[in-house]
C-alpha positions as CSV (number, residue, x, y, z in Angstrom):
1,M,113.1,112.5,56.2
2,T,114.3,113.7,59.1
3,P,117.7,114.8,59.9
4,L,118.1,112.3,62.7
5,R,116.4,109.6,60.4
6,Q,118.8,110.1,57.6
7,R,122.0,109.8,60.0
8,L,120.6,106.5,61.1
9,V,120.0,105.3,57.8
10,E,123.4,106.5,56.5
11,E,125.4,105.1,60.1
12,L,123.4,101.9,59.6
13,T,124.2,102.0,55.6
14,L,128.3,102.2,56.2
15,R,128.2,99.3,58.8
16,G,126.7,97.0,56.0
17,Y,123.4,96.6,57.9
18,S,120.7,94.6,55.0
19,D,118.2,96.9,53.9
20,R,115.9,94.7,56.5
21,T,117.6,95.5,59.2
22,I,117.7,99.0,58.5
23,E,114.2,99.4,58.1
24,S,113.5,97.7,61.6
25,Y,115.9,99.8,63.4
26,V,114.0,102.9,62.0
27,A,110.9,101.6,63.0
28,V,111.8,101.0,66.8
29,V,113.4,104.8,67.0
30,A,110.3,105.8,65.2
31,R,108.0,103.9,67.6
32,L,109.7,105.4,70.9
33,A,109.2,109.2,69.4
34,R,105.4,108.0,68.6
35,F,104.7,106.6,72.1
36,Y,106.4,110.3,73.9
37,H,105.3,112.4,71.1
38,A,108.6,113.7,71.2
39,P,112.0,114.0,69.1
40,P,114.1,110.8,69.7
41,D,117.2,112.8,70.8
42,H,114.7,114.7,73.4
43,I,113.8,111.4,75.1
44,T,115.8,111.3,78.5
45,E,117.2,107.9,80.2
46,D,114.2,107.9,82.8
47,Q,111.8,108.0,80.2
48,L,113.8,105.1,78.2
49,R,113.7,102.8,81.1
50,S,109.8,103.4,81.4
51,Y,109.4,101.9,77.9
52,L,112.0,99.2,77.6
53,L,109.9,97.9,80.9
54,R,106.5,98.4,78.5
55,L,108.4,96.6,75.9
56,T,109.4,93.7,78.2
57,T,105.9,92.7,79.4
58,T,104.1,93.2,76.4
59,L,106.5,92.2,73.6
60,A,108.3,88.7,72.9
61,P,112.0,88.2,74.1
62,A,113.3,88.6,70.6
63,S,111.4,91.5,69.6
64,V,112.7,93.2,73.0
65,S,116.2,92.2,71.8
66,Q,115.8,93.5,68.7
67,A,114.4,96.9,69.9
68,L,117.5,97.3,72.7
69,S,119.9,96.4,69.7
70,A,117.9,99.2,67.4
71,L,118.1,101.7,70.6
72,R,121.8,101.4,71.4
73,F,122.8,101.7,67.8
74,F,120.7,104.9,67.5
75,S,121.7,106.0,70.8
76,E,126.1,105.4,70.9
77,R,126.2,106.0,66.9
78,V,123.9,108.9,66.0
79,L,123.6,110.6,69.5
80,G,126.6,110.1,70.8
81,R,125.4,109.0,74.0
82,H,126.2,105.8,76.3
83,W,122.4,104.9,78.0
84,T,123.1,102.6,81.0
85,I,120.1,100.9,81.0
86,L,120.6,99.7,77.4
87,D,123.7,97.8,79.0
88,L,121.3,96.6,82.0
89,A,118.4,95.5,80.3
90,R,118.2,92.2,79.1
91,P,114.9,90.2,78.2
92,K,114.2,86.3,79.2
93,R,114.5,84.0,76.5
94,D,112.2,81.4,76.8
95,K,114.5,77.7,75.5
96,K,111.9,76.2,73.3
97,L,112.1,73.1,71.2
98,P,110.7,74.3,67.6
99,A,107.7,72.9,66.2
100,V,107.9,70.5,63.1
101,L,105.7,68.9,61.1
102,S,105.8,65.1,60.3
103,R,106.4,64.2,56.4
104,E,102.5,63.8,56.0
105,E,101.3,66.8,58.0
106,V,103.6,69.1,55.2
107,E,101.8,67.1,52.4
108,R,98.6,67.9,54.0
109,V,99.4,71.7,54.8
110,L,100.9,72.2,51.3
111,A,97.6,70.4,49.7
112,A,95.4,72.8,51.2
113,V,97.2,76.1,49.5
114,R,94.7,76.8,47.2
115,V,96.6,79.6,45.4
116,P,98.6,77.6,43.0
117,E,101.9,80.0,42.4
118,Y,101.9,80.2,46.6
119,R,101.9,76.6,46.8
120,V,105.1,76.0,44.6
121,C,106.8,79.0,46.7
122,L,106.2,77.0,50.2
123,T,107.2,73.7,48.2
124,L,109.9,75.0,47.8
125,I,111.1,76.6,51.2
126,Y,110.2,73.0,52.5
127,G,112.5,71.1,49.9
128,C,115.4,73.4,50.0
129,G,115.2,74.5,53.8
130,L,114.7,78.3,52.9
131,R,113.5,81.4,55.1
132,L,111.0,83.2,53.9
133,Q,112.6,86.4,52.7
134,E,115.1,84.1,50.5
135,G,112.0,81.8,49.0
136,I,110.3,84.8,48.1
137,S,113.3,86.8,46.7
138,L,114.5,84.2,44.4
139,R,115.1,85.3,40.7
140,V,115.2,82.9,37.4
141,A,119.1,83.4,37.5
142,D,119.2,81.6,40.7
143,I,118.1,78.0,39.4
144,D,120.7,76.0,38.0
145,G,119.0,73.1,36.5
146,A,122.0,71.4,35.1
147,R,123.4,70.7,38.0
148,G,120.4,70.7,40.6
149,L,121.4,73.7,42.4
150,L,120.1,76.7,43.9
151,H,122.2,79.6,44.5
152,L,121.1,82.1,47.7
153,H,122.4,85.2,47.6
154,H,122.7,87.9,50.7
155,G,120.9,85.2,53.1
156,K,120.9,86.2,56.9
157,G,123.9,88.1,57.9
158,G,124.7,88.8,54.5
159,M,125.9,85.2,53.4
160,D,125.4,83.2,50.1
161,R,125.1,79.8,49.9
162,V,123.8,76.9,47.7
163,V,121.9,74.2,48.4
164,P,120.3,71.2,46.5
165,L,117.6,71.2,44.5
166,P,115.3,68.4,44.7
167,S,114.7,66.7,41.2
168,A,111.3,67.1,41.3
169,A,111.4,71.0,42.1
170,L,113.0,71.4,38.4
171,P,110.1,70.8,36.4
172,L,107.7,72.3,38.6
173,L,109.3,75.7,39.0
174,R,109.4,75.2,34.9
175,T,106.1,75.2,34.7
176,H,105.2,77.6,37.3
177,W,107.4,80.0,35.1
178,R,105.7,79.3,32.0
179,T,102.5,81.0,34.0
180,H,104.2,84.5,34.3
181,R,107.2,84.5,32.4
182,D,108.7,87.1,34.2
183,P,112.4,87.7,33.2
184,E,113.6,88.5,36.9
185,W,111.7,87.1,39.5
186,L,110.7,83.7,40.1
187,F,107.5,84.5,42.1
188,P,106.8,88.0,40.9
189,A,104.2,90.1,42.6
190,P,101.2,90.0,40.6
191,P,100.5,92.8,38.3
192,R,97.3,95.0,39.3
193,R,96.3,95.2,36.2
194,R,97.4,92.6,32.8
195,T,96.8,94.3,29.5
196,D,98.9,91.3,27.4
197,R,101.1,88.3,27.9
198,S,104.3,90.0,27.5
199,P,107.3,89.3,29.7
200,T,107.6,92.5,31.4
201,S,109.3,92.4,34.9
202,A,108.0,92.8,37.6
203,S,108.9,95.6,40.2
204,R,109.2,93.1,43.0
205,P,108.5,89.6,44.1
206,V,105.3,88.6,45.9
207,H,104.8,90.3,49.6
208,P,105.7,87.8,52.1
209,T,102.6,88.7,54.5
210,T,100.7,87.5,51.1
211,L,102.6,84.0,51.3
212,Q,102.1,84.2,55.2
213,R,98.2,84.5,54.9
214,A,98.4,81.8,52.8
215,F,100.2,79.2,54.5
216,A,98.1,79.9,57.7
217,R,94.5,79.5,56.1
218,A,95.9,76.4,54.5
219,V,96.9,75.0,58.4
220,V,93.5,75.4,59.3
221,A,91.7,74.0,56.3
222,S,94.5,71.1,56.4
223,G,93.0,70.2,59.8
224,V,96.6,69.9,61.2
225,P,96.7,70.4,65.1
226,K,99.7,72.4,65.6
227,R,100.8,75.9,65.9
228,A,102.8,76.4,62.2
229,H,104.0,79.3,60.8
230,I,106.0,79.7,57.2
231,H,109.5,78.7,59.1
232,T,108.0,75.2,60.8
233,L,108.7,74.1,57.3
234,R,112.7,75.0,57.5
235,H,112.5,73.3,60.6
236,S,110.7,70.0,59.3
237,Y,113.2,70.3,56.6
238,A,115.8,70.0,58.9
239,T,114.6,67.6,61.1
240,H,113.4,65.3,58.3
241,L,117.1,65.2,56.9
242,L,118.5,63.9,60.0
243,E,115.7,61.4,60.6
244,A,117.4,60.0,56.9
245,G,120.7,60.3,57.9
246,V,121.9,63.3,57.2
247,S,125.2,64.7,59.4
248,L,124.6,68.0,61.6
249,L,127.2,69.2,59.6
250,V,125.8,68.9,56.1
251,I,122.4,70.1,57.6
252,Q,124.5,73.2,59.2
253,Q,125.8,74.2,55.5
254,Y,122.3,73.6,54.1
255,L,120.7,76.0,56.4
256,G,123.4,78.5,56.3
257,H,123.6,78.4,59.9
258,S,127.1,80.2,61.3
259,A,127.3,77.8,64.5
260,P,126.8,73.9,64.8
261,S,125.0,74.6,68.1
262,T,122.5,76.4,66.2
263,T,121.6,73.3,64.3
264,A,122.0,71.0,67.0
265,I,118.7,72.0,68.3
266,Y,116.9,69.4,65.9
267,A,118.4,66.3,67.4
268,H,116.1,67.3,70.1
269,V,112.9,66.9,68.2
270,T,114.1,63.6,66.0
271,R,112.1,61.3,66.8
272,E,114.5,58.3,65.3
273,L,117.0,59.5,67.7
274,R,114.7,59.5,70.7
275,E,114.0,56.0,69.9
276,S,116.9,54.4,69.4
277,A,117.8,56.0,72.5
278,L,114.8,53.7,74.3
279,D,116.4,50.5,74.6
280,P,119.7,51.7,76.0
281,I,117.5,53.9,78.7
282,N,115.4,51.0,79.4
283,G,118.5,49.2,80.2
284,L,119.8,51.1,82.6
285,L,117.6,49.7,85.6
286,S,118.2,45.9,84.4
287,G,118.8,43.9,87.0
288,L,118.3,46.6,89.3
289,I,114.5,46.3,89.9
290,A,113.3,42.8,90.7
291,P,110.2,42.1,89.1
292,R,107.1,41.5,91.1
């Protein structure tokens, strides 16, 4: 590890950044260095401007925003520089509504997942409204079967939260755990070679890419004509709860959103809420337009 990379990791660690954020920030700075075949502390602001322009025209706005945050932190906290271009660059963000699956579509997609372990994990992600990393990182000790709760630790922003565990999920999880009996991980990475059935702990949980690929194959196999990904299950969870009459405030707590405005987007994609407004909308012009 180079001294600059070591300094970046240390500065991020001191400020309490998560391991995933540290990994992402280091990768951003490394890509900049590889692009110019030069150490990142030798790159000029004009070169940085050209690089950011390239990112803006090739990457999604969210990826550009992450790169800006990483490069700003690196320049100010590690190099002690202030690059004006990092204050001026602002990627335009499209305000798109999230894709949502109907309950029937969720059932079709999950039924098309071929590997049972992945099907159980994806079912839990939907049934508890989890993020991908939250789902695969669950430990056996996180399941509170007596109270019907799921404890989530170090979620986005380092927040812990508790979400209801659907009653049908508990026997499903118990049956799944008996297939591997890992004492730590609920969804352990498959061992390269198993010589016995002893309950030895896996070194890590299943890899997120493995689950993403399994879900993508299931979407195709199910015939659902939507561009769905694993996070779509979380969007669907929130939308289905809202349609069932659960308040936005409660859904916000279950999802772990820090601001109500983040959760409020689901009010725009809920079919029942849209349909409830049809009669008032149709009545706006009642009596104003004479029938022909």
